[in-house]
C-alpha positions in Angstrom: -98.0 28.8 -272.9 -98.2 32.9 -271.5 -100.7 34.2 -269.9 -101.3 38.0 -269.8 -101.3 39.8 -266.4 -101.9 43.6 -265.7 -100.2 43.0 -262.4 -96.6 42.4 -261.3 -94.5 44.3 -259.0 -91.8 46.1 -261.3 -92.2 48.8 -258.5 -89.5 47.8 -255.9 -87.2 46.8 -258.7 -85.9 43.8 -257.0 -86.7 41.6 -259.6 -84.0 39.8 -259.7 -82.5 38.5 -263.2 -83.8 35.2 -263.1 -87.2 35.9 -261.5 -89.3 33.1 -261.2 -92.1 34.4 -262.8 -92.3 37.0 -265.4 -90.5 38.7 -268.3 -91.4 41.9 -269.7 -92.8 41.5 -273.2 -92.8 45.5 -273.8 -89.7 47.5 -275.0 -88.8 49.9 -272.0 -86.0 52.1 -272.5 -83.9 52.5 -269.1 -82.0 56.2 -268.8 -78.8 55.2 -267.2 -78.1 57.8 -264.5 -74.0 59.0 -263.3 -74.1 58.1 -259.7 -73.9 60.7 -257.7 -71.0 61.4 -255.5 -71.1 59.0 -252.3 -70.3 60.2 -248.8 -67.1 58.1 -247.6 -67.8 56.4 -244.7 -65.9 54.0 -242.2 -65.7 50.4 -243.3 -68.0 48.4 -241.4 -66.5 45.8 -238.6 -66.6 42.1 -239.5 -69.8 40.3 -238.7 -69.8 38.2 -235.7 -73.5 37.4 -235.3 -75.7 34.2 -236.1 -78.2 36.1 -238.7 -77.7 39.9 -240.2 -80.5 42.4 -239.9 -82.5 43.1 -243.5 -85.5 45.8 -242.7 -87.2 47.2 -245.7 -89.7 49.9 -245.6 -92.4 50.3 -248.3 -94.1 53.5 -248.7 -96.7 53.0 -251.5 -98.7 56.4 -253.0 -102.1 55.0 -252.6 -104.1 57.5 -255.2 -106.2 57.8 -257.3 -103.8 56.9 -259.9 -101.9 54.6 -258.4 -104.4 51.1 -258.8 -101.9 49.6 -261.0 -99.2 50.2 -258.5 -100.8 48.2 -255.8 -101.6 45.4 -258.5 -98.0 45.1 -259.1 -96.9 45.3 -255.3 -99.6 42.3 -254.7 -98.4 40.1 -258.1 -94.7 40.8 -257.1 -94.4 40.8 -252.8 -92.9 37.1 -253.2 -90.5 38.2 -255.5 -89.0 40.5 -253.1 -88.6 37.9 -250.6 -87.0 35.8 -253.1 -84.2 38.7 -253.7 -83.2 39.0 -250.5 -83.7 35.1 -249.5 -80.8 34.7 -251.9 -78.6 37.0 -250.0 -76.3 35.5 -247.2 -73.8 36.7 -244.4 -71.7 34.2 -242.8 -73.4 31.6 -244.5 -76.9 32.3 -243.2 -79.9 33.7 -244.5 -80.5 37.3 -242.8 -83.4 37.7 -241.0 -85.7 40.1 -243.1 -88.8 42.0 -241.7 -90.8 44.3 -244.2 -93.1 47.4 -243.1 -95.6 48.8 -245.1 -97.0 52.8 -245.4 -99.3 54.1 -247.5 -99.5 57.9 -248.1 -102.1 60.2 -250.6 -104.8 59.0 -249.8 -108.1 61.0 -249.0 -109.5 58.4 -246.5 -106.7 59.2 -244.1 -106.9 62.0 -241.6 -105.5 65.3 -243.4 -103.7 66.3 -239.7 -101.5 63.3 -240.2 -100.5 64.2 -243.7 -102.8 61.3 -245.3 -100.4 58.9 -243.9 -101.0 55.5 -242.3 -98.5 52.8 -240.9 -100.6 49.6 -242.2 -97.7 46.8 -240.7 -94.7 47.9 -238.6 -91.0 46.1 -239.5 -92.9 42.4 -239.3 -91.2 39.0 -239.9 -94.9 37.6 -240.3 -95.0 37.7 -244.6 -98.4 36.8 -244.3 -99.7 39.7 -242.8 -98.1 41.8 -244.9 -99.2 39.9 -248.0 -102.8 40.3 -246.4 -102.3 44.1 -245.8 -101.6 44.6 -249.4 -104.6 43.1 -250.8 -106.8 45.3 -248.4 -104.9 48.5 -249.7 -107.1 50.1 -252.0 -107.0 54.1 -253.8 -108.6 57.3 -253.5 -107.1 61.2 -254.3 -105.0 63.2 -252.0 -102.0 65.4 -251.4 -98.9 63.5 -251.6 -96.4 63.9 -248.7 -92.7 62.0 -249.5 -90.7 64.0 -247.2 -93.1 63.4 -244.2 -93.9 59.7 -244.8 -90.2 59.2 -245.1 -89.7 60.9 -241.9 -92.6 59.0 -240.1 -91.1 55.6 -241.0 -87.6 57.0 -239.9 -89.5 57.7 -236.7 -92.1 54.7 -236.1 -89.8 51.7 -237.1 -88.4 49.6 -234.7 -85.3 49.9 -237.1 -82.6 47.1 -236.4 -79.3 49.0 -234.9 -76.8 45.8 -236.4 -74.1 47.6 -237.8 -73.4 45.1 -240.6 -77.3 44.6 -241.2 -79.3 46.1 -244.6 -81.9 48.9 -244.4 -83.9 51.2 -247.1 -86.4 52.9 -248.1 -88.1 52.5 -251.3 -91.0 55.1 -251.7 -93.3 54.7 -255.3 -95.4 57.7 -256.2 -96.5 60.0 -259.0 -96.4 63.6 -257.6 -93.3 65.8 -257.2 -91.1 64.9 -254.3 -91.4 68.2 -252.5 -94.6 68.5 -251.4 -96.0 69.0 -247.6 -94.4 71.0 -244.9 -91.9 68.2 -244.1 -88.9 69.0 -246.4 -87.9 65.8 -248.1 -84.1 67.3 -247.8 -84.1 67.0 -244.1 -85.7 63.5 -244.0 -83.5 62.1 -246.4 -80.4 63.2 -245.2 -81.5 62.1 -241.7 -82.1 58.7 -243.6 -79.1 58.4 -244.0 -77.3 59.4 -241.0 -79.0 56.6 -239.9 -77.9 54.1 -241.7 -81.1 53.8 -243.7 -80.8 54.0 -247.6 -83.8 55.9 -249.7 -84.8 54.4 -253.2 -86.9 56.4 -254.9 -89.3 55.4 -257.3 -91.2 57.9 -259.9 -94.5 56.7 -261.5 -94.5 58.4 -265.3 -92.5 60.2 -267.5 -88.6 60.6 -266.5 -88.0 64.1 -266.7 -90.6 64.8 -264.9 -89.7 62.7 -261.8 -86.2 64.4 -262.2 -87.8 67.8 -261.9 -89.9 66.8 -259.3 -86.9 65.9 -257.1 -86.9 62.2 -256.9 -83.5 62.0 -258.0 -82.6 64.5 -255.7 -84.0 62.6 -253.1 -82.3 59.5 -254.0 -78.8 60.9 -254.3 -79.3 62.2 -250.6 -79.7 59.3 -249.3 -77.0 57.2 -251.1 -80.4 54.9 -252.6 -80.6 54.5 -256.2 -83.5 56.6 -258.7 -86.1 54.7 -261.0 -88.7 55.6 -263.5 -91.4 52.9 -264.2 -95.0 52.4 -265.8 -97.0 51.5 -263.2 -99.6 50.2 -265.4 -96.9 48.0 -267.3 -97.8 44.7 -268.9 -96.4 41.6 -268.2 -95.8 38.1 -269.5 -96.0 35.1 -267.0 -94.7 32.1 -268.0 -96.4 28.7 -267.4 -93.5 26.1 -266.4 -93.7 22.5 -266.4 -92.8 22.1 -262.3 -95.5 24.7 -261.8 -98.3 22.1 -260.7 -96.4 19.8 -258.6 -94.9 22.5 -256.6 -98.5 23.8 -255.9 -99.4 20.2 -254.9 -96.5 20.0 -252.7 -97.0 23.3 -251.4 -100.5 22.1 -250.3 -98.8 18.9 -248.2 -96.1 21.6 -246.7 -99.2 23.2 -245.6 -99.8 20.5 -243.2 -96.5 20.2 -241.6 -97.5 23.5 -239.6 -98.7 23.0 -236.3 -99.8 27.2 -235.1 -99.5 28.0 -231.2 -100.5 30.8 -229.1 -104.4 31.3 -227.8 -107.2 29.7 -230.2 -107.9 32.8 -231.9 -104.4 33.5 -232.6 -104.2 29.6 -233.9 -107.1 30.4 -235.9 -105.6 33.5 -238.0 -102.4 32.2 -238.2 -103.4 29.4 -239.8 -106.4 30.5 -241.6 -104.1 33.6 -243.0 -101.2 31.3 -244.3 -104.0 29.9 -246.8 -105.4 32.8 -247.4 -102.2 34.5 -249.0 -101.8 31.1 -250.7 -105.3 32.0 -252.3 -104.6 35.1 -253.5 -101.5 34.8 -255.0 -103.4 32.2 -257.2 -105.9 34.5 -258.1 -103.0 37.0 -259.4 -101.7 34.1 -261.5 -100.3 30.7 -261.4 -96.9 31.5 -261.4 -97.1 34.2 -258.4 -98.2 31.6 -256.8 -95.5 29.5 -257.1 -93.4 32.4 -256.4 -94.6 32.0 -253.0 -94.6 28.3 -252.4 -90.7 28.7 -253.3 -90.0 31.1 -250.8 -92.3 29.2 -248.4 -89.7 26.6 -248.9 -86.4 28.7 -247.2 -84.6 30.2 -244.5 -86.6 33.3 -244.9 -90.8 32.9 -244.8 -90.3 31.8 -241.0 -92.8 31.8 -238.4 -91.1 31.4 -235.3 -93.3 32.1 -232.2 -96.0 31.0 -234.2 -95.6 27.6 -235.5 -94.3 25.0 -232.7 -91.9 23.5 -236.2 -90.3 26.5 -236.8 -89.6 27.1 -233.6 -88.2 24.4 -232.1 -86.2 24.3 -235.3 -84.0 27.1 -233.1 -85.8 26.7 -229.7 -86.1 22.7 -228.9 -87.3 23.3 -225.5 -90.2 25.3 -226.9 -93.0 22.7 -225.8 -91.9 23.1 -222.2 -92.6 27.2 -222.5 -96.1 26.8 -224.3 -99.0 26.6 -222.0 -101.0 23.2 -222.4 -104.3 25.4 -223.4 -102.0 26.8 -225.9 -100.7 24.3 -228.0 -101.9 23.2 -231.3 -105.2 21.1 -230.7 -103.1 18.2 -232.2 -100.2 17.9 -230.2 -103.2 18.9 -227.2 -104.7 15.2 -228.1 -100.9 13.6 -227.9 -99.5 12.1 -224.3 -97.1 15.1 -223.1 -94.1 12.6 -223.4 -95.0 11.8 -226.9 -95.4 15.6 -228.6 -91.6 16.0 -229.0 -91.1 12.9 -231.5 -94.8 14.0 -233.4 -92.8 17.8 -233.6 -89.3 15.9 -235.0 -91.9 14.4 -237.6 -93.2 17.2 -238.8 -89.9 18.6 -239.2 -88.9 16.1 -240.9 -91.8 16.0 -243.0 -91.1 19.4 -243.9 -87.1 19.4 -244.3 -88.1 16.8 -247.2 -91.1 18.8 -248.9 -88.8 21.7 -248.5 -86.4 20.0 -250.7 -88.2 18.6 -253.3 -90.1 22.3 -253.8 -85.8 23.6 -253.9 -85.2 20.9 -256.5 -88.4 21.4 -258.3 -87.4 25.6 -258.5 -83.9 24.7 -259.3 -84.9 23.1 -262.5 -87.6 25.8 -263.7 -85.6 28.4 -262.7 -83.5 27.0 -265.8 -86.7 27.1 -268.0 -87.4 30.6 -267.0 -84.2 31.5 -268.0 -84.4 30.4 -271.3 -88.2 32.0 -272.1 -86.4 34.9 -271.0 -83.5 35.3 -272.8 -85.6 34.2 -275.8 -88.2 37.1 -275.0 -85.7 39.9 -274.1 -84.1 38.7 -277.6 -87.7 39.5 -279.2 -88.2 42.7 -277.6 -84.7 44.1 -278.3 -84.1 45.7 -275.2 -82.9 45.0 -271.2 -86.4 44.9 -269.2 -86.3 47.8 -266.4 -86.4 45.2 -263.5 -82.7 44.1 -264.8 -81.7 47.6 -264.6 -83.3 48.1 -260.9 -81.5 45.0 -259.5 -78.3 45.7 -260.2 -78.6 48.3 -257.9 -80.2 46.3 -255.1 -77.5 43.9 -255.2 -75.2 46.6 -255.4 -76.3 47.6 -251.6 -76.5 44.0 -250.1 -72.7 43.4 -251.3 -72.1 47.5 -249.8 -73.4 46.0 -246.9 -71.4 43.1 -246.6 -73.6 40.0 -248.2 -73.2 37.5 -250.5 -75.2 37.3 -253.7 -75.9 34.6 -256.0 -74.4 36.5 -258.8 
């Protein structure tokens, strides 16, 4: 059964060819640009760290015409994570952090360029999801050069030379607006190892004439053109309801620690973002559940189980009053055994979800092939994901393709 939903994240182009929950049912014309000449840079030294860094900043235009863009962002957040979750370096999943900025909104201060850092670079993906669902639009001036410059200045970008650092900026007005020259911002970005990918919402030629392509070329990124109101088809799979049931059981393995207020926020927000995903479609909720079963979704420093798997001494480092209520009720000498039991439960549930997710992927691949044949053309997501994978490979990551 196919469900139509107006929300999907084509905007970042991070939809894998094997996207877990959607397939575009419209014909999409893709203009293949001749790549701009790349600046020759020295080869990166061999990676010797434990987990490579992946830092991604998402800059969203939230002016009046961008309601569809926000809807797409909310719907496809977990497919972004999925794209990077499949990348590895030295057999390890990278340490993913994502930041979110909005710009072009008249509710934001004019002296600050109608720009707001919504979320700094963070590994708390539930916090990021919460922020996306809180965005709303209002007309304003859209200063691309300035928001790129703000992201470069305000974020604590990783200094790992073998990592992947990228900005994805999406909007529909000329890239040239504002007092900060986009050419200066884009050159500064690539000089600091940050790739800038530009996503113009609207007519292709308008995007080119508005210098969106030029901005991407200056920062060694890719230029995309999308319809922010694109309608997608969601594909229901036989595994969906079982995965969602296992996800509910998975939530029971989380032991949140910190102040009482922090524990309430962490646990409440995890459930809230499950609910937010489900309000978009069942397939989006399943995509989120699949991510929660992998290493990209980590609550190190917030959940005792996640933290214990990397720091076996965590129980001795947390104050009694900051422990989860259920651990406070257990004798101190029995707490480690309880946590180990939760670790075992977590791993078992994740294995079950991952197995079902793989079966689901095979089912989806057949449906996507059929829909692509009916559409007669490749999807925009197909074209964009090739660019993202190329950038990951250039940064020394291995992908599943």
